ChimeraX commands (.cxc) that place a marker at each C-alpha (Angstrom):
marker #1 position -175.81,-30.01,30.36 radius 0.5
marker #1 position -173.27,-32.08,32.21 radius 0.5
marker #1 position -170.46,-30.91,34.45 radius 0.5
marker #1 position -168.12,-31.47,31.53 radius 0.5
marker #1 position -169.99,-28.87,29.46 radius 0.5
marker #1 position -169.44,-26.12,32.05 radius 0.5
marker #1 position -167.01,-23.43,30.91 radius 0.5
marker #1 position -163.90,-23.23,33.08 radius 0.5
marker #1 position -164.81,-19.76,34.31 radius 0.5
marker #1 position -168.13,-21.11,35.66 radius 0.5
marker #1 position -166.82,-24.24,37.38 radius 0.5
marker #1 position -166.77,-22.69,40.87 radius 0.5
marker #1 position -170.25,-21.25,40.33 radius 0.5
marker #1 position -171.44,-24.69,39.21 radius 0.5
marker #1 position -169.91,-26.35,42.28 radius 0.5
marker #1 position -171.49,-23.78,44.60 radius 0.5
marker #1 position -174.92,-24.28,42.99 radius 0.5
marker #1 position -174.63,-28.05,43.32 radius 0.5
marker #1 position -173.58,-27.77,46.97 radius 0.5
marker #1 position -176.53,-25.53,47.86 radius 0.5
marker #1 position -178.99,-27.56,45.79 radius 0.5
marker #1 position -177.85,-30.80,47.42 radius 0.5
marker #1 position -178.34,-29.26,50.88 radius 0.5
marker #1 position -181.88,-28.24,49.84 radius 0.5
marker #1 position -182.62,-31.76,48.60 radius 0.5
marker #1 position -181.47,-33.32,51.86 radius 0.5
marker #1 position -183.53,-30.85,53.89 radius 0.5
marker #1 position -186.62,-31.45,51.74 radius 0.5
marker #1 position -186.32,-35.23,52.12 radius 0.5
marker #1 position -185.89,-34.91,55.92 radius 0.5
marker #1 position -188.93,-32.65,56.20 radius 0.5
marker #1 position -190.96,-34.92,53.91 radius 0.5
marker #1 position -190.38,-37.73,56.39 radius 0.5
marker #1 position -191.82,-35.56,59.19 radius 0.5
marker #1 position -194.67,-33.88,57.29 radius 0.5
marker #1 position -195.74,-36.36,54.61 radius 0.5
marker #1 position -197.50,-35.15,51.48 radius 0.5
marker #1 position -201.00,-34.46,52.81 radius 0.5
marker #1 position -200.06,-31.09,54.34 radius 0.5
marker #1 position -199.60,-29.88,50.75 radius 0.5
marker #1 position -201.98,-32.06,48.74 radius 0.5
marker #1 position -204.92,-31.40,51.10 radius 0.5
marker #1 position -204.32,-27.67,51.56 radius 0.5
marker #1 position -207.46,-25.50,51.51 radius 0.5
marker #1 position -207.81,-24.23,47.95 radius 0.5
marker #1 position -205.57,-27.00,46.64 radius 0.5
marker #1 position -201.86,-27.73,46.78 radius 0.5
marker #1 position -200.71,-24.73,44.73 radius 0.5
marker #1 position -202.71,-22.38,46.91 radius 0.5
marker #1 position -201.22,-23.95,50.04 radius 0.5
marker #1 position -197.74,-23.48,48.62 radius 0.5
marker #1 position -198.48,-19.86,47.69 radius 0.5
marker #1 position -199.58,-19.16,51.26 radius 0.5
marker #1 position -196.47,-20.80,52.72 radius 0.5
marker #1 position -194.20,-18.93,50.31 radius 0.5
marker #1 position -195.98,-15.63,51.02 radius 0.5
marker #1 position -195.53,-16.16,54.77 radius 0.5
marker #1 position -191.81,-16.90,54.35 radius 0.5
marker #1 position -191.32,-13.87,52.12 radius 0.5
marker #1 position -193.17,-11.63,54.60 radius 0.5
marker #1 position -190.89,-12.94,57.35 radius 0.5
marker #1 position -187.78,-12.31,55.24 radius 0.5
marker #1 position -188.97,-8.80,54.38 radius 0.5
marker #1 position -189.63,-8.01,58.04 radius 0.5
marker #1 position -186.21,-9.23,59.15 radius 0.5
marker #1 position -184.36,-7.41,56.36 radius 0.5
marker #1 position -186.32,-4.16,56.70 radius 0.5
marker #1 position -186.09,-4.00,60.50 radius 0.5
marker #1 position -182.58,-5.40,60.79 radius 0.5
marker #1 position -183.87,-7.75,63.48 radius 0.5
marker #1 position -181.90,-10.84,64.40 radius 0.5
marker #1 position -184.02,-13.96,63.98 radius 0.5
marker #1 position -184.45,-16.01,67.14 radius 0.5
marker #1 position -185.58,-19.33,65.68 radius 0.5
marker #1 position -184.88,-19.57,61.98 radius 0.5
marker #1 position -182.13,-17.87,60.00 radius 0.5
marker #1 position -182.68,-15.96,56.78 radius 0.5
marker #1 position -180.81,-18.77,55.05 radius 0.5
marker #1 position -183.30,-21.29,56.43 radius 0.5
marker #1 position -186.21,-19.18,55.16 radius 0.5
marker #1 position -184.73,-18.93,51.66 radius 0.5
marker #1 position -184.09,-22.68,51.65 radius 0.5
marker #1 position -187.74,-23.26,52.54 radius 0.5
marker #1 position -188.87,-21.04,49.64 radius 0.5
marker #1 position -186.60,-22.95,47.25 radius 0.5
marker #1 position -188.04,-26.23,48.49 radius 0.5
marker #1 position -191.63,-24.96,48.23 radius 0.5
marker #1 position -190.83,-24.07,44.61 radius 0.5
marker #1 position -189.50,-27.61,44.07 radius 0.5
marker #1 position -192.70,-29.05,45.53 radius 0.5
marker #1 position -194.77,-26.74,43.29 radius 0.5
marker #1 position -192.94,-28.09,40.24 radius 0.5
marker #1 position -193.65,-31.63,41.43 radius 0.5
marker #1 position -197.35,-30.73,41.86 radius 0.5
marker #1 position -197.48,-29.23,38.36 radius 0.5
marker #1 position -195.74,-32.31,36.94 radius 0.5
marker #1 position -198.13,-34.68,38.76 radius 0.5
marker #1 position -195.30,-36.10,40.90 radius 0.5
marker #1 position -196.55,-34.99,44.31 radius 0.5
marker #1 position -198.55,-37.69,46.07 radius 0.5
marker #1 position -202.22,-36.80,46.28 radius 0.5
marker #1 position -202.05,-33.87,43.88 radius 0.5
marker #1 position -202.87,-35.74,40.68 radius 0.5
marker link #1:1,2 radius 0.2
marker link #1:2,3 radius 0.2
marker link #1:3,4 radius 0.2
marker link #1:4,5 radius 0.2
marker link #1:5,6 radius 0.2
marker link #1:6,7 radius 0.2
marker link #1:7,8 radius 0.2
marker link #1:8,9 radius 0.2
marker link #1:9,10 radius 0.2
marker link #1:10,11 radius 0.2
marker link #1:11,12 radius 0.2
marker link #1:12,13 radius 0.2
marker link #1:13,14 radius 0.2
marker link #1:14,15 radius 0.2
marker link #1:15,16 radius 0.2
marker link #1:16,17 radius 0.2
marker link #1:17,18 radius 0.2
marker link #1:18,19 radius 0.2
marker link #1:19,20 radius 0.2
marker link #1:20,21 radius 0.2
marker link #1:21,22 radius 0.2
marker link #1:22,23 radius 0.2
marker link #1:23,24 radius 0.2
marker link #1:24,25 radius 0.2
marker link #1:25,26 radius 0.2
marker link #1:26,27 radius 0.2
marker link #1:27,28 radius 0.2
marker link #1:28,29 radius 0.2
marker link #1:29,30 radius 0.2
marker link #1:30,31 radius 0.2
marker link #1:31,32 radius 0.2
marker link #1:32,33 radius 0.2
marker link #1:33,34 radius 0.2
marker link #1:34,35 radius 0.2
marker link #1:35,36 radius 0.2
marker link #1:36,37 radius 0.2
marker link #1:37,38 radius 0.2
marker link #1:38,39 radius 0.2
marker link #1:39,40 radius 0.2
marker link #1:40,41 radius 0.2
marker link #1:41,42 radius 0.2
marker link #1:42,43 radius 0.2
marker link #1:43,44 radius 0.2
marker link #1:44,45 radius 0.2
marker link #1:45,46 radius 0.2
marker link #1:46,47 radius 0.2
marker link #1:47,48 radius 0.2
marker link #1:48,49 radius 0.2
marker link #1:49,50 radius 0.2
marker link #1:50,51 radius 0.2
marker link #1:51,52 radius 0.2
marker link #1:52,53 radius 0.2
marker link #1:53,54 radius 0.2
marker link #1:54,55 radius 0.2
marker link #1:55,56 radius 0.2
marker link #1:56,57 radius 0.2
marker link #1:57,58 radius 0.2
marker link #1:58,59 radius 0.2
marker link #1:59,60 radius 0.2
marker link #1:60,61 radius 0.2
marker link #1:61,62 radius 0.2
marker link #1:62,63 radius 0.2
marker link #1:63,64 radius 0.2
marker link #1:64,65 radius 0.2
marker link #1:65,66 radius 0.2
marker link #1:66,67 radius 0.2
marker link #1:67,68 radius 0.2
marker link #1:68,69 radius 0.2
marker link #1:69,70 radius 0.2
marker link #1:70,71 radius 0.2
marker link #1:71,72 radius 0.2
marker link #1:72,73 radius 0.2
marker link #1:73,74 radius 0.2
marker link #1:74,75 radius 0.2
marker link #1:75,76 radius 0.2
marker link #1:76,77 radius 0.2
marker link #1:77,78 radius 0.2
marker link #1:78,79 radius 0.2
marker link #1:79,80 radius 0.2
marker link #1:80,81 radius 0.2
marker link #1:81,82 radius 0.2
marker link #1:82,83 radius 0.2
marker link #1:83,84 radius 0.2
marker link #1:84,85 radius 0.2
marker link #1:85,86 radius 0.2
marker link #1:86,87 radius 0.2
marker link #1:87,88 radius 0.2
marker link #1:88,89 radius 0.2
marker link #1:89,90 radius 0.2
marker link #1:90,91 radius 0.2
marker link #1:91,92 radius 0.2
marker link #1:92,93 radius 0.2
marker link #1:93,94 radius 0.2
marker link #1:94,95 radius 0.2
marker link #1:95,96 radius 0.2
marker link #1:96,97 radius 0.2
marker link #1:97,98 radius 0.2
marker link #1:98,99 radius 0.2
marker link #1:99,100 radius 0.2
marker link #1:100,101 radius 0.2
marker link #1:101,102 radius 0.2
marker link #1:102,103 radius 0.2
view
């Protein structure tokens, strides 16, 4: 589907999704420069297990902040959700054989 196939009533939704997705892509590329691929590909239990652990930890953090109403000191809820989205992207790359070292 291209932008030209989007119904008029969904154009703003489309633009918002693209804006958020682009921000996630830029964050993922920046973090990839810092972390490299081995932190995922060499995870104990394999890359998918490593990603599951990271996603579980982020979700537990989100649940704690939402349930307690606490104000995060280091990382916003938005940051945590972005990390989960990017872990899901990495998982898809692992499954598709596109993550270095996970072939």
